[in-house]
Structures are given as C-alpha cells and as structure tokens.
C-alpha positions in Angstrom: 54.0 115.2 85.4 56.7 114.8 82.8 58.5 111.6 82.0 61.7 112.7 83.7 60.1 111.8 87.0 59.4 108.1 86.1 61.7 105.3 84.9 61.5 101.5 84.9 64.9 99.8 85.0 65.8 96.2 84.5 67.4 94.5 87.5 68.3 91.2 85.7 70.5 90.3 82.8 67.6 88.3 81.4 65.3 91.4 81.6 62.7 89.6 83.5 62.7 91.7 86.7 62.4 95.5 86.8 62.3 98.3 89.3 59.8 101.2 88.8 61.1 104.5 90.2 58.9 107.5 90.7 60.3 110.8 92.1 58.6 114.1 92.5 59.8 117.1 94.5 57.6 118.4 97.2 56.2 121.8 96.4 54.1 122.5 99.4 50.8 121.3 98.2 48.4 119.4 100.5 48.5 116.6 98.0 50.8 115.8 95.1 49.2 114.0 92.1 51.6 111.4 90.8 49.4 110.4 87.9 47.4 112.7 85.7 45.4 109.9 84.0 42.5 108.0 85.5 42.7 106.6 88.1 44.6 109.3 89.9 47.0 108.4 92.7 47.5 111.0 95.4 50.1 111.2 98.1 49.5 113.2 101.2 53.0 114.3 102.4 53.8 114.1 106.0 57.4 114.4 107.3 59.1 111.1 107.7 56.1 109.0 107.3 55.6 106.3 104.6 52.4 104.8 103.3 51.7 101.7 101.3 49.7 102.9 98.2 48.0 101.0 95.5 48.7 101.9 91.9 46.0 100.8 89.4 46.9 100.2 85.8 44.5 98.6 83.4 42.6 96.9 86.1 45.7 95.5 87.9 46.7 96.7 91.3 50.4 97.3 92.3 51.5 98.1 95.8 53.8 101.2 96.1 55.7 102.4 99.1 56.1 106.2 99.1 58.4 108.0 101.5 59.3 111.7 101.6 62.9 112.8 102.3 63.6 114.6 105.5 66.2 116.6 103.7 64.6 118.1 100.7 61.0 116.9 100.8 61.4 114.9 97.6 58.9 112.0 97.3 60.2 108.6 96.2 58.2 105.5 95.2 59.5 102.0 94.3 57.8 99.0 92.8 59.4 95.7 92.0 58.0 94.3 88.7 58.2 90.7 87.6 58.0 89.8 84.0 58.8 91.7 80.8 55.2 91.9 79.6 54.0 93.4 82.8 56.9 95.9 82.8 56.0 96.9 79.2 52.4 97.6 80.3 53.5 99.8 83.2 56.1 101.6 81.0 53.4 102.3 78.4 51.1 103.7 81.0 53.7 106.3 82.0 54.8 106.9 78.4 58.4 105.7 79.0 60.6 103.0 77.5 61.9 100.3 79.9 65.6 100.4 80.4 67.0 97.0 79.4 70.3 95.4 80.2 72.5 94.5 77.3 76.0 92.9 77.2 78.4 95.8 76.6 81.0 93.6 74.8 83.3 93.9 77.8 86.3 91.6 78.2 87.9 91.5 81.6 90.6 89.1 82.8 90.5 88.4 86.5 93.4 87.1 88.6 93.4 86.3 92.3 96.7 85.7 94.3 97.5 84.6 97.8 100.6 85.8 99.7 103.8 84.1 98.8 105.4 81.6 101.2 103.7 80.6 104.4 101.5 82.4 106.9 101.7 81.9 110.6 98.7 81.1 112.7 97.2 84.5 113.8 98.7 86.4 110.9 96.6 88.1 108.2 95.9 86.1 105.0 95.7 88.7 102.2 94.0 88.1 98.9 95.0 90.3 95.9 92.7 90.7 93.0 93.6 92.1 89.6 91.0 93.0 86.9 92.5 93.8 83.5 90.4 95.3 80.7 91.5 93.2 77.7 88.7 94.5 75.5 88.2 97.6 73.4 85.5 99.3 75.5 85.8 101.5 78.6 83.9 99.9 81.5 82.5 101.4 84.7 81.7 99.3 87.7 80.8 99.6 91.4 83.7 99.4 93.7 82.8 98.9 97.4 84.4 100.7 100.3 84.1 99.8 104.0 81.1 97.5 104.6 80.2 97.5 101.0 83.4 95.5 100.2 81.9 92.5 102.0 79.0 92.5 99.7 81.2 92.5 96.6 83.5 89.7 97.6 82.6 86.1 98.6 84.8 83.1 99.3 84.5 79.3 99.7 87.5 78.1 101.8 88.5 74.5 102.4 91.1 72.8 104.5 92.0 69.2 103.4 88.8 69.2 101.4 86.6 70.2 104.3 84.6 73.5 103.8 85.2 76.1 106.5 82.3 77.8 108.3 82.4 81.6 107.6 82.1 84.3 110.1 78.7 85.9 110.8 78.8 89.5 109.6 76.7 92.3 108.1 77.5 92.7 104.4 75.1 95.4 103.5 75.3 99.2 103.3 78.5 101.1 103.0 79.8 103.3 100.3 80.0 102.6 96.6 82.4 104.3 94.2 82.1 104.2 90.4 85.5 103.0 88.9 86.5 103.6 85.3 88.6 100.9 83.7 90.1 101.9 80.4 91.3 99.3 77.8 94.7 97.9 78.7 94.5 99.1 82.3 94.4 97.0 85.5 92.4 97.6 88.7 94.0 96.1 91.8 92.4 95.5 95.1 93.3 93.6 98.3 91.3 92.2 101.1 92.0 90.2 104.2 90.5 86.7 104.2 90.5 86.7 108.0 87.4 89.0 107.7 85.5 86.0 106.3 87.1 83.1 108.1 89.1 82.1 111.2 92.3 80.2 110.6 93.2 78.7 113.9 94.9 75.5 112.7 98.0 75.0 110.6 97.6 73.2 107.3 97.1 73.7 103.6 94.1 75.7 102.5 92.4 76.6 99.3 89.7 79.2 98.5 87.4 79.9 95.6 87.2 83.7 95.2 84.3 85.6 93.7 83.9 89.3 93.0 80.5 90.8 91.9 81.4 92.9 88.9 78.4 95.2 88.4 78.8 97.3 85.3 76.9 100.6 85.3 76.1 103.6 83.3 78.4 106.3 84.7 75.8 109.1 84.1 73.1 107.2 86.0 75.0 104.6 88.1 71.8 103.1 89.5 71.2 101.7 86.0 73.0 98.4 85.7 74.4 97.6 82.3 75.4 94.0 83.2 76.0 91.9 86.3 79.1 89.8 85.9 81.3 87.7 88.3 85.1 87.6 88.4 86.4 84.3 89.9 89.6 82.5 90.7 91.2 80.1 93.1 94.1 80.5 95.5 96.0 78.1 97.8 98.1 79.0 100.8 99.7 77.3 103.8 99.4 78.2 107.5 102.1 77.1 109.9 102.7 77.3 113.6 104.6 80.4 114.7 
C-alpha cells in the first residue's frame, strides 16, 4: 500500500486532536491487507457491513471502524487520535507526515445587521451577515446550505436581559459549499432568526450572533486550515400588529 491511501489530519487549532483516514479501493480479493508490516490488519469485505477492528502499533491497540461503500466498494477506516505524540507515532508507522493546522494570516471583518425599523409579532426577523476579506490572502471556507446552515450559525437572544429558550432542531447533515473570498471582497448571507427562536411577545430584543468560519484547503476541503468564529451583536424591536 502506498502513502496516498493514508493520511492523519489535525482537527484542532492546537494540533492536539487528529483523525486518521485509511482508504483502499476494493479489488475483488477475499481479504484486503491494509498494512504490509507486522502485525498485518486484514479486512474481509462484505457489502454494507462494518466491523470494529483493532490496529496494533508498537504494542498499543487502536480501535478502527471499517465500512465498505455500497456504491464503488471502496473501504474507509477512521480513527480519532488524541495527543500530538501519539499522532506522530501513528504517522511514522504509516510513513506519512501529520497534517497540522496553521494560522493562514487571514484577516476577516464581520458585521451582523438586523432589519431596520420595527417588526410585527408573527413577522420574520432577518439577520444579515457580511464577511469582508481585509487581508492580503485568498481564503476558502465552508458555507452551509439547507440543514448545514443551522450548524454554522448560533445565537444567544435576550429580551429585557432574560435569555430566550431556543427551538429544538436538528442541526447536522446538509450540504457544504466551498466559498472563495478574495482580498477586498465581501461575502453576504442572510438567515431568519425565527428558525432559532419564537418571538411571540412585543418588546426590545438583542442577540449575540456567531458564525463558525472554517477555513479549508480548496484542493482537499476535508483538511481544515483553521477554525475561526465571526461574531457580532444586533438589536431589534417587535411590536403588536
């Protein structure tokens, strides 16, 4: 097996958590060797079935979950690794270098705005976000669509200083798009705050707004360059119709 089938990627800005990825296309063999050195790890492919497998490296055991794809038969394995020293040992075993996160030197100005004027009870409260690249480097980040949007945004809303209880919702899954933001350009997005809270009573409200700004490598977007957060505060008033 060549190194192109194995990578270990940092999942933390502090480079203290990693993800080991192993991929190997199915070629019709009864068993597929994932390691050529001792001890050898074998996976017996069977459509749609996954096994928990133990990977032994220098006397230490690591649990792997392997699952073949129902589409092309490719085998994938994932292992969460805690600690830089342990990640280095695993990387050395596979003869690869761990992919580390490094600050890209990006400078992004964030601005959140609420609708002008007042909003009547039952109407939509829109939040507009503008991200402007005020640095010198091109940046690429994940932009969510559909359900993925809920995972990128988070809000803390208050009314007269009392924190509102948010709606219960599923914020996982959905579609991610890689967005390129050139120096001097602005990315604008808009969401409805009613998807997170119910505004049944008139009054003056405020909300702290957060957007998970996950900078990635455009060639391999699963590799995070840096995890940042854009934040701001808005105020708005809801009146009776």
